[in-house]
C-alpha positions as CSV (number, residue, x, y, z in Angstrom):
1,M,-0.1,3.5,38.0
2,D,2.9,3.0,35.0
3,K,0.3,4.7,32.4
4,L,3.0,3.4,29.2
5,K,3.9,0.7,30.3
6,A,-0.3,-0.1,30.9
7,F,-0.9,0.8,27.6
8,E,2.0,-1.3,26.3
9,T,0.8,-4.4,28.0
10,F,-3.1,-3.6,27.1
11,T,-1.9,-3.3,23.4
12,S,0.0,-6.4,23.7
13,V,-2.8,-8.4,25.2
14,A,-5.7,-7.2,22.6
15,T,-2.9,-7.9,19.6
16,R,-1.7,-10.9,21.2
17,G,-4.9,-12.4,21.6
18,S,-4.0,-14.0,25.2
19,L,-2.7,-13.0,28.9
20,S,0.0,-15.9,28.2
21,A,1.3,-14.5,25.0
22,A,1.4,-11.2,26.4
23,A,3.4,-12.2,29.2
24,R,5.6,-14.4,28.0
25,A,6.6,-11.1,25.7
26,E,7.6,-9.2,28.4
27,G,9.0,-11.7,30.4
28,V,6.6,-11.4,33.6
29,A,3.6,-13.3,35.2
30,P,0.6,-13.9,33.2
31,A,-0.8,-12.3,37.2
32,V,1.0,-9.5,36.6
33,V,-0.1,-9.0,33.3
34,S,-4.0,-9.1,34.8
35,R,-3.3,-6.9,37.7
36,R,-2.0,-3.9,34.7
37,L,-5.3,-4.1,32.6
38,D,-7.3,-4.4,36.2
39,A,-6.0,-0.9,37.2
40,L,-5.8,0.5,33.9
41,E,-9.6,-0.7,33.6
42,E,-10.3,0.9,37.2
43,H,-8.5,4.2,36.5
44,L,-10.5,4.5,33.0
45,G,-13.4,3.6,34.2
46,V,-14.5,1.6,31.3
47,K,-14.0,-1.9,30.5
48,L,-11.2,-2.4,27.7
49,L,-11.4,-6.3,27.5
50,V,-13.5,-9.4,27.8
51,R,-12.0,-12.2,29.3
52,T,-13.0,-15.9,29.8
53,T,-11.0,-18.8,30.1
54,R,-11.1,-19.3,26.7
55,R,-10.7,-16.4,24.9
56,I,-10.0,-12.0,25.1
57,A,-12.3,-10.2,23.0
58,L,-12.2,-6.0,22.9
59,T,-15.2,-4.4,24.3
60,H,-16.3,-1.4,21.6
61,E,-13.8,1.1,23.8
62,G,-11.6,-1.3,24.1
63,A,-11.3,-1.2,20.3
64,A,-10.9,2.8,19.9
65,F,-8.8,2.7,22.8
66,L,-6.4,0.3,21.3
67,D,-6.0,2.5,18.0
68,D,-5.2,5.5,20.2
69,C,-2.3,3.4,22.5
70,Q,-0.9,2.3,19.0
71,R,-0.5,5.3,18.1
72,I,0.8,6.5,21.2
73,L,3.5,4.1,22.0
74,A,4.5,4.5,18.1
75,E,5.2,8.4,18.7
76,V,7.4,7.4,21.8
77,A,9.0,5.2,19.9
78,G,9.4,7.6,16.8
79,A,10.6,10.7,20.0
80,E,13.4,8.0,21.6
81,A,14.6,7.3,17.9
82,S,15.1,11.0,16.8
83,V,17.4,11.9,19.7
84,S,18.9,8.6,20.4
85,A,22.4,8.1,20.0
86,G,23.6,7.7,16.4
87,G,20.3,10.1,15.0
88,V,17.3,8.9,13.4
89,H,16.4,5.1,13.3
90,A,13.4,4.1,11.4
91,S,12.0,0.5,12.1
92,G,9.3,-1.8,11.4
93,H,7.0,-2.0,8.4
94,L,6.6,1.0,5.5
95,R,3.5,0.2,3.1
96,I,3.6,2.1,0.2
97,T,0.9,2.3,-2.5
98,A,1.3,4.5,-6.0
99,P,-0.1,4.6,-9.5
100,A,2.0,1.8,-11.8
101,G,3.5,4.3,-14.1
102,F,4.4,6.8,-11.7
103,G,5.3,4.0,-9.5
104,R,7.7,2.3,-11.5
105,R,9.8,5.4,-13.0
106,H,9.8,7.8,-9.6
107,V,8.9,5.5,-6.5
108,A,10.6,2.1,-7.1
109,P,14.3,3.2,-8.3
110,L,14.2,5.7,-4.4
111,L,13.1,3.0,-2.4
112,P,16.9,1.0,-2.3
113,S,18.6,4.0,-1.3
114,F,16.0,5.1,1.4
115,H,16.4,1.7,2.6
116,A,19.6,2.3,2.9
117,E,19.3,5.5,5.0
118,H,17.1,3.4,7.6
119,P,17.8,-0.7,7.2
120,R,16.0,-1.4,10.0
121,L,12.8,-0.8,8.2
122,R,11.3,-3.6,6.0
123,I,9.2,-1.5,2.9
124,S,6.6,-2.8,0.9
125,L,5.3,-1.0,-2.4
126,N,1.5,-2.2,-3.9
127,L,1.8,-0.5,-7.6
128,S,-2.0,-0.1,-8.9
129,D,-3.8,2.1,-10.4
130,R,-6.7,1.4,-8.2
131,V,-7.2,4.0,-5.8
132,V,-6.5,2.1,-2.4
133,D,-8.2,2.6,0.8
134,L,-5.2,3.2,2.7
135,A,-6.8,2.7,6.5
136,G,-8.8,-0.1,5.5
137,E,-6.2,-2.0,3.8
138,G,-3.2,-0.8,5.9
139,Y,-1.0,1.4,4.1
140,D,1.1,4.2,5.4
141,C,1.4,6.0,2.8
142,A,-0.1,6.5,-1.1
143,V,1.7,8.5,-4.1
144,R,-1.1,10.3,-6.2
145,V,-0.6,12.0,-8.9
146,G,-3.4,14.9,-10.4
147,D,-6.6,16.6,-8.7
148,L,-7.3,15.2,-5.1
149,P,-10.7,14.4,-4.5
150,D,-12.8,15.9,-1.0
151,S,-11.1,13.1,1.5
152,S,-11.1,12.8,5.3
153,L,-7.2,11.4,4.3
154,I,-4.3,14.1,4.7
155,S,-2.6,14.8,1.8
156,V,1.1,16.6,1.3
157,R,2.0,18.5,-1.8
158,L,5.4,17.1,-3.1
159,A,5.6,18.6,-6.2
160,D,3.6,20.1,-8.9
161,N,2.5,18.0,-12.3
162,Q,1.7,19.8,-15.3
163,R,-0.1,18.1,-18.6
164,L,0.7,19.2,-21.9
165,C,0.2,18.0,-25.3
166,V,3.1,16.7,-27.3
167,A,4.2,14.5,-30.7
168,A,7.0,13.2,-32.6
169,P,8.4,15.6,-34.9
170,Q,7.8,13.2,-37.3
171,Y,4.3,13.7,-36.5
172,L,4.3,17.2,-37.0
173,M,6.5,17.2,-39.8
174,R,3.5,15.0,-41.7
175,R,0.3,16.2,-40.2
176,G,1.6,19.8,-39.3
177,T,1.2,21.5,-36.1
178,P,-1.9,22.3,-33.9
179,Q,-2.2,26.2,-32.7
180,H,-5.1,26.2,-30.9
181,P,-6.8,23.2,-29.0
182,R,-9.9,23.3,-31.9
183,D,-7.2,22.4,-33.9
184,L,-7.2,18.9,-32.4
185,A,-10.2,17.8,-34.2
186,Q,-8.4,17.8,-37.6
187,H,-5.5,15.5,-35.5
188,N,-5.0,11.9,-35.0
189,C,-5.4,12.0,-30.9
190,L,-4.2,8.8,-29.0
191,V,-6.5,9.1,-26.1
192,L,-7.1,6.4,-22.8
193,S,-10.0,4.2,-23.3
194,S,-10.1,3.5,-19.4
195,D,-13.6,5.1,-17.9
196,A,-11.9,5.6,-14.9
197,S,-9.5,8.2,-15.6
198,Q,-9.1,11.8,-17.7
199,T,-13.2,11.6,-17.6
200,R,-13.6,15.4,-18.2
201,G,-10.9,15.3,-20.9
202,W,-8.1,17.6,-22.0
203,A,-7.7,20.5,-19.8
204,F,-6.9,23.6,-21.3
205,S,-6.7,27.3,-20.0
206,E,-7.6,30.8,-22.3
207,G,-8.3,33.5,-20.7
208,G,-8.1,32.2,-17.4
209,E,-10.8,30.0,-17.8
210,V,-9.9,26.2,-18.0
211,S,-11.9,24.1,-20.6
212,Y,-12.1,20.6,-21.5
213,L,-12.0,19.0,-25.3
214,R,-12.8,15.1,-25.6
215,P,-10.7,14.7,-28.4
216,D,-10.4,11.7,-31.4
217,G,-8.5,9.3,-32.8
218,S,-8.2,6.4,-34.2
219,L,-5.9,4.9,-31.6
220,D,-7.0,4.4,-27.8
221,C,-5.9,2.2,-24.8
222,S,-6.4,1.7,-21.2
223,D,-2.6,1.7,-20.9
224,G,-1.0,5.6,-20.7
225,Q,2.3,3.2,-21.2
226,V,1.1,2.4,-24.6
227,L,-0.2,5.8,-25.3
228,H,3.1,7.0,-24.8
229,D,5.4,4.6,-26.5
230,W,2.4,5.0,-29.8
231,C,3.6,8.7,-29.5
232,L,7.1,8.1,-29.6
233,A,6.7,6.1,-33.0
234,G,4.9,9.2,-34.2
235,H,1.3,7.5,-34.4
236,G,-0.2,10.8,-32.9
237,I,-0.4,13.6,-30.5
238,A,-0.5,12.4,-26.5
239,W,-1.3,14.5,-23.3
240,R,0.8,12.9,-20.9
241,S,2.2,14.6,-17.6
242,T,6.0,16.3,-17.6
243,W,7.0,13.4,-15.0
244,E,6.1,11.0,-18.3
245,V,7.8,13.0,-21.4
246,E,10.0,15.9,-19.6
247,H,13.3,13.2,-20.7
248,E,12.3,13.0,-24.5
249,I,11.6,16.1,-24.5
250,T,14.9,17.1,-23.4
251,A,16.5,14.2,-25.7
252,G,14.1,15.9,-29.1
253,L,12.4,12.6,-29.1
254,L,8.9,14.7,-28.3
255,V,8.2,18.2,-29.6
256,P,5.6,20.5,-26.7
257,I,2.6,21.7,-28.5
258,L,-0.2,23.9,-27.2
259,Q,1.9,25.5,-24.5
260,D,0.1,29.1,-24.5
261,F,-3.2,26.8,-23.8
262,A,-1.5,24.5,-20.7
263,A,-3.9,24.0,-17.9
264,P,-2.5,25.1,-14.4
265,P,-0.3,22.5,-12.9
266,N,-2.2,19.7,-10.7
267,G,-0.1,18.4,-8.0
268,I,2.1,14.8,-7.2
269,H,1.2,14.0,-3.4
270,A,1.5,12.0,-0.8
271,I,-1.8,10.8,0.8
272,L,-2.0,9.7,4.6
273,P,-4.6,7.7,6.6
274,H,-3.7,9.8,9.8
275,P,-2.8,14.0,10.7
276,T,0.8,14.4,10.2
277,R,1.6,15.5,13.9
278,H,0.7,11.8,14.2
279,L,2.7,9.7,12.0
280,P,5.3,7.2,12.6
281,L,9.2,8.2,12.2
282,R,9.4,5.6,9.2
283,V,6.4,7.8,7.3
284,R,7.5,11.2,8.2
285,L,11.2,9.9,6.9
286,W,9.6,9.0,3.7
287,V,7.5,11.6,3.0
288,E,10.5,14.0,3.3
289,F,12.7,12.1,1.3
290,L,10.4,12.4,-1.3
291,K,9.8,15.8,-0.4
292,A,13.5,16.5,-1.3
293,R,13.9,14.1,-4.1
294,Y,11.1,15.6,-5.8
295,G,11.5,19.3,-4.9
296,D,15.0,19.2,-7.2
297,P,14.0,20.1,-10.8
298,A,17.5,17.6,-12.3
299,F,15.4,14.3,-10.6
300,W,12.8,15.0,-13.1
301,H,15.2,15.4,-15.8
302,G,17.4,12.7,-15.6
């Protein structure tokens, strides 16, 4: 028995839902497909499919085996592509999700150039601030910023993410510059109102210990971009990520403050539903692409 061909046939039948559809796709008679399935089930010693004249259904063992077959076939295709003439050719559908603000700035602009390198790909980008269920919703990769909860998912750190307090020069001229985190009580702080964000407050480090403050102010919003705009306009102090404010700091539009009390950086991560050794080629190339771009300091200043 050609095991790889048997895996391909089983996967084709399971995903298409019929022997005849799989046979047409492979260009063989339905009887050939049926014999391959019989041989595979006999070899494994389990029933993979329940076949009737009207429908085909996966058994419990068949559903588990289908996942493994799809992974194995993807790895084989990736291995062949990686050594094929003309270099690496990724194909298929790459589905990515990222937070809305970060994704607009630092994921979406990269996709056209990545697609130009791998034109056989179809790429879908979902921008959402909710935590997407990668495996359940069929995503290949999530880009996430900040501390990660314990999870069975695999993470690859792409870059550091430093959070810091910033204010516009005109605000500091009008209200003065705080010298210690406790001085924030005397200032107008622009805070996120969403219960899902910054639940512990703003993080500061002093003497090696990280502490959290929940500052207050006359303006709050659930949208980080609005806070960013208010800060630029001189309405208060904001606690933002370097990826959001690096350009404005370089241009002198915002001033970093309380830098001696900055907490250690967290990370920007690629989150994957499968171990890295089992990644399809398209996902592996995307993660390597992100690491190269995000690892270049000039990227964040540009």
